[in-house]
MDTraj code that builds the backbone (N, CA, C; nanometers):
import mdtraj as md
import numpy as np

residues = "MET VAL LYS VAL THR PHE TYR SER LEU LEU ARG SER ASN TYR ASN ILE LYS GLU GLU PHE VAL GLU ALA ALA SER ILE ASN ASP ILE ILE LYS GLN ILE MET ASN LYS HIS PRO ASN ILE LYS GLN SER SER PHE ARG TYR SER VAL VAL PHE TYR LYS GLY LYS PRO ILE HIS TYR TYR GLY PHE SER LYS LYS ILE GLU ASP GLY GLU GLN ILE ILE PHE THR GLN PHE VAL GLY GLY GLY".split()
xyz = np.array([
    [-5.8925, -2.5326, 6.6781],
    [-6.0216, -2.4969, 6.6218],
    [-6.0370, -2.3449, 6.6210],
    [-6.1141, -2.2991, 6.5256],
    [-6.1467, -2.1575, 6.5125],
    [-6.2980, -2.1440, 6.5315],
    [-6.3375, -2.0511, 6.6163],
    [-6.4799, -2.0242, 6.6363],
    [-6.5223, -1.9189, 6.5351],
    [-6.6249, -1.9514, 6.4568],
    [-6.6772, -1.8616, 6.3549],
    [-6.8187, -1.8220, 6.3965],
    [-6.8419, -1.6926, 6.4108],
    [-6.9737, -1.6403, 6.4450],
    [-7.0304, -1.5707, 6.3223],
    [-7.1595, -1.5882, 6.2998],
    [-7.2270, -1.5302, 6.1838],
    [-7.3273, -1.4255, 6.2291],
    [-7.3293, -1.3128, 6.1598],
    [-7.4279, -1.2075, 6.1827],
    [-7.4923, -1.1699, 6.0511],
    [-7.5973, -1.0940, 6.0594],
    [-7.6627, -1.0331, 5.9446],
    [-7.7253, -1.1380, 5.8529],
    [-7.7093, -1.1209, 5.7210],
    [-7.7782, -1.2069, 5.6247],
    [-7.7365, -1.3526, 5.6322],
    [-7.6095, -1.3789, 5.6560],
    [-7.5653, -1.5188, 5.6658],
    [-7.6380, -1.5894, 5.7806],
    [-7.6552, -1.5186, 5.8893],
    [-7.7233, -1.5763, 6.0054],
    [-7.8722, -1.5956, 5.9779],
    [-7.9374, -1.4941, 5.9253],
    [-8.0820, -1.5026, 5.9054],
    [-8.1207, -1.5895, 5.7854],
    [-8.0443, -1.5840, 5.6778],
    [-8.0792, -1.6622, 5.5588],
    [-8.0537, -1.8115, 5.5756],
    [-7.9517, -1.8471, 5.6521],
    [-7.9129, -1.9874, 5.6622],
    [-7.9306, -2.0457, 5.8022],
    [-7.9819, -1.9643, 5.8944],
    [-8.0103, -2.0106, 6.0298],
    [-7.8875, -2.0758, 6.0948],
    [-7.7759, -2.0099, 6.0823],
    [-7.6517, -2.0589, 6.1410],
    [-7.5926, -1.9461, 6.2252],
    [-7.5668, -1.9753, 6.3518],
    [-7.5170, -1.8732, 6.4439],
    [-7.3661, -1.8815, 6.4622],
    [-7.3157, -2.0033, 6.4802],
    [-7.1721, -2.0194, 6.4942],
    [-7.1315, -2.1588, 6.4517],
    [-7.0041, -2.1714, 6.4246],
    [-6.9487, -2.2986, 6.3781],
    [-6.8041, -2.3063, 6.4252],
    [-6.7552, -2.4261, 6.4456],
    [-6.6150, -2.4483, 6.4801],
    [-6.5496, -2.5231, 6.3645],
    [-6.4368, -2.4692, 6.3175],
    [-6.3666, -2.5268, 6.2031],
    [-6.2177, -2.5347, 6.2345],
    [-6.1453, -2.6057, 6.1490],
    [-6.0006, -2.6157, 6.1641],
    [-5.9342, -2.4836, 6.1254],
    [-5.8239, -2.4520, 6.1892],
    [-5.7482, -2.3313, 6.1570],
    [-5.7013, -2.3395, 6.0116],
    [-5.7171, -2.2291, 5.9388],
    [-5.6828, -2.2247, 5.7969],
    [-5.6980, -2.0810, 5.7492],
    [-5.6796, -2.0607, 5.6201],
    [-5.7077, -1.9289, 5.5629],
    [-5.8593, -1.9076, 5.5659],
    [-5.9007, -1.7835, 5.5528],
    [-6.0445, -1.7550, 5.5512],
    [-6.1103, -1.8254, 5.4332],
    [-6.0450, -1.8284, 5.3189],
    [-6.1004, -1.9007, 5.2033],
    [-6.1223, -2.0484, 5.2351],
    [-6.0265, -2.1104, 5.3031],
    [-6.0409, -2.2513, 5.3395],
    [-6.1450, -2.2706, 5.4490],
    [-6.1579, -2.1739, 5.5375],
    [-6.2630, -2.1797, 5.6395],
    [-6.4001, -2.1754, 5.5721],
    [-6.4150, -2.0917, 5.4705],
    [-6.5404, -2.0859, 5.3957],
    [-6.5714, -2.2214, 5.3331],
    [-6.4714, -2.2866, 5.2769],
    [-6.4924, -2.4203, 5.2186],
    [-6.5379, -2.5204, 5.3242],
    [-6.4776, -2.5143, 5.4431],
    [-6.5184, -2.6034, 5.5517],
    [-6.6641, -2.5784, 5.5913],
    [-6.7022, -2.4520, 5.5986],
    [-6.8403, -2.4162, 5.6342],
    [-6.9364, -2.4665, 5.5276],
    [-6.8989, -2.4484, 5.4011],
    [-6.9854, -2.4937, 5.2924],
    [-6.9972, -2.6459, 5.2890],
    [-6.8930, -2.7176, 5.3299],
    [-6.9013, -2.8637, 5.3383],
    [-6.9993, -2.9064, 5.4472],
    [-7.0019, -2.8328, 5.5571],
    [-7.0936, -2.8642, 5.6673],
    [-7.2358, -2.8192, 5.6375],
    [-7.2493, -2.7140, 5.5573],
    [-7.3796, -2.6562, 5.5251],
    [-7.3894, -2.6365, 5.3742],
    [-7.4189, -2.7431, 5.3005],
    [-7.4169, -2.7366, 5.1544],
    [-7.5207, -2.6415, 5.0936],
    [-7.6166, -2.5971, 5.1723],
    [-7.7166, -2.5037, 5.1198],
    [-7.6624, -2.3607, 5.1099],
    [-7.5481, -2.3328, 5.1717],
    [-7.4878, -2.1999, 5.1638],
    [-7.4129, -2.1882, 5.0314],
    [-7.4406, -2.0806, 4.9602],
    [-7.3762, -2.0585, 4.8314],
    [-7.2456, -1.9817, 4.8499],
    [-7.1481, -2.0124, 4.7671],
    [-7.0193, -1.9429, 4.7693],
    [-7.0390, -1.7924, 4.7550],
    [-7.1335, -1.7530, 4.6719],
    [-7.1572, -1.6106, 4.6470],
    [-7.2054, -1.5369, 4.7722],
    [-7.2565, -1.6077, 4.8680],
    [-7.3021, -1.5450, 4.9924],
    [-7.1866, -1.4834, 5.0699],
    [-7.0666, -1.5321, 5.0469],
    [-6.9492, -1.4817, 5.1187],
    [-6.8797, -1.3687, 5.0429],
    [-6.9174, -1.3469, 4.9172],
    [-6.8489, -1.2482, 4.8324],
    [-6.8529, -1.1073, 4.8914],
    [-6.9637, -1.0709, 4.9495],
    [-6.9774, -0.9360, 5.0049],
    [-6.9743, -0.9360, 5.1566],
    [-6.9164, -1.0390, 5.2120],
    [-6.9010, -1.0474, 5.3569],
    [-6.7772, -0.9713, 5.4013],
    [-6.7798, -0.9336, 5.5253],
    [-6.6634, -0.8765, 5.5907],
    [-6.6341, -0.9656, 5.7098],
    [-6.5084, -0.9997, 5.7282],
    [-6.4663, -1.0797, 5.8422],
    [-6.3985, -0.9866, 5.9424],
    [-6.4402, -0.9980, 6.0662],
    [-6.3711, -0.9248, 6.1718],
    [-6.2821, -1.0227, 6.2459],
    [-6.1541, -0.9880, 6.2525],
    [-6.0539, -1.0716, 6.3170],
    [-5.9703, -0.9808, 6.4058],
    [-5.9727, -1.0080, 6.5336],
    [-5.9026, -0.9254, 6.6321],
    [-5.9459, -0.7791, 6.6207],
    [-6.0745, -0.7588, 6.5937],
    [-6.1316, -0.6251, 6.5878],
    [-6.1083, -0.5500, 6.4586],
    [-6.0401, -0.6113, 6.3624],
    [-6.0102, -0.5439, 6.2354],
    [-6.0872, -0.6102, 6.1214],
    [-6.1410, -0.5292, 6.0296],
    [-6.2151, -0.5869, 5.9169],
    [-6.1221, -0.6422, 5.8090],
    [-6.1637, -0.7535, 5.7526],
    [-6.0938, -0.8124, 5.6386],
    [-6.1981, -0.8299, 5.5293],
    [-6.1720, -0.7711, 5.4141],
    [-6.2644, -0.7790, 5.3014],
    [-6.2250, -0.8948, 5.2103],
    [-6.3099, -0.9220, 5.1148],
    [-6.2982, -1.0370, 5.0257],
    [-6.1566, -1.0588, 4.9712],
    [-6.0906, -0.9538, 4.9301],
    [-5.9576, -0.9690, 4.8699],
    [-5.8507, -1.0053, 4.9725],
    [-5.8852, -1.0001, 5.0993],
    [-5.7913, -1.0377, 5.2044],
    [-5.8199, -1.1743, 5.2641],
    [-5.9085, -1.2510, 5.2007],
    [-5.9497, -1.3801, 5.2560],
    [-5.8414, -1.4875, 5.2477],
    [-5.7236, -1.4542, 5.1990],
    [-5.6120, -1.5492, 5.2026],
    [-5.5443, -1.5471, 5.3402],
    [-5.5869, -1.4544, 5.4257],
    [-5.5311, -1.4415, 5.5610],
    [-5.5525, -1.5698, 5.6404],
    [-5.4461, -1.6184, 5.7027],
    [-5.4534, -1.7399, 5.7843],
    [-5.5026, -1.7041, 5.9236],
    [-5.5972, -1.7814, 5.9723],
    [-5.6501, -1.7659, 6.1079],
    [-5.5914, -1.8784, 6.1921],
    [-5.5283, -1.8409, 6.3006],
    [-5.4579, -1.9373, 6.3850],
    [-5.5532, -2.0156, 6.4747],
    [-5.5077, -2.1316, 6.5165],
    [-5.5823, -2.2184, 6.6063],
    [-5.6155, -2.1438, 6.7360],
    [-5.7384, -2.1603, 6.7838],
    [-5.7813, -2.0978, 6.9081],
    [-5.8370, -1.9570, 6.8916],
    [-5.8366, -1.9049, 6.7696],
    [-5.8859, -1.7691, 6.7452],
    [-6.0355, -1.7691, 6.7134],
    [-6.0913, -1.6494, 6.7060],
    [-6.2318, -1.6305, 6.6719],
    [-6.2428, -1.5304, 6.5580],
    [-6.3389, -1.5537, 6.4677],
    [-6.3682, -1.4575, 6.3625],
    [-6.5191, -1.4388, 6.3543],
    [-6.5577, -1.3272, 6.2947],
    [-6.6993, -1.2960, 6.2750],
    [-6.7212, -1.2676, 6.1273],
    [-6.8230, -1.3314, 6.0687],
    [-6.8663, -1.3002, 5.9330],
    [-6.9907, -1.2142, 5.9429],
    [-6.9917, -1.1031, 5.8724],
    [-7.1090, -1.0190, 5.8656],
    [-7.1192, -0.9590, 5.7275],
    [-7.2344, -0.9058, 5.6978],
    [-7.2576, -0.8349, 5.5731],
    [-7.3242, -0.7038, 5.6093],
    [-7.2772, -0.5972, 5.5499],
    [-7.3391, -0.4684, 5.5766],
    [-7.4601, -0.4531, 5.4859],
    [-7.5724, -0.4267, 5.5472],
    [-7.6966, -0.4087, 5.4715],
    [-7.7508, -0.2699, 5.5004],
    [-7.8192, -0.2174, 5.4042],
    [-7.8768, -0.0842, 5.4201],
    [-8.0274, -0.0917, 5.4169],
    [-8.0839, 0.0123, 5.4539],
    [-8.2295, 0.0201, 5.4515],
    [-8.2716, 0.1601, 5.4892],
    [-8.3974, 0.1834, 5.4782],
    [-8.4406, 0.3187, 5.5085],
    [-8.5605, 0.3212, 5.5949],
])
top = md.Topology()
chain = top.add_chain()
for i, resn in enumerate(residues, 1):
    res = top.add_residue(resn, chain, resSeq=i)
    for name in ("N", "CA", "C"):
        top.add_atom(name, md.element.get_by_symbol(name[0]), res)
traj = md.Trajectory(xyz[None], top)
């Protein structure tokens, strides 16, 4: 299992803090999350950044496989003044 933690807009908009999913690519992990939470739109992940082992992975790197027993964080950078 992979522990997925949510921060920022994904957390506040969908009231989801963490989820456990099967090890897979980030794209497949997103599909698993969307199956569990059908109210989450695919587009919500488009501008997300995944932190894996302390390193950011952007949308074009979501083919990266996450191994069993690992943890990732989904966040979105938001601005304000």
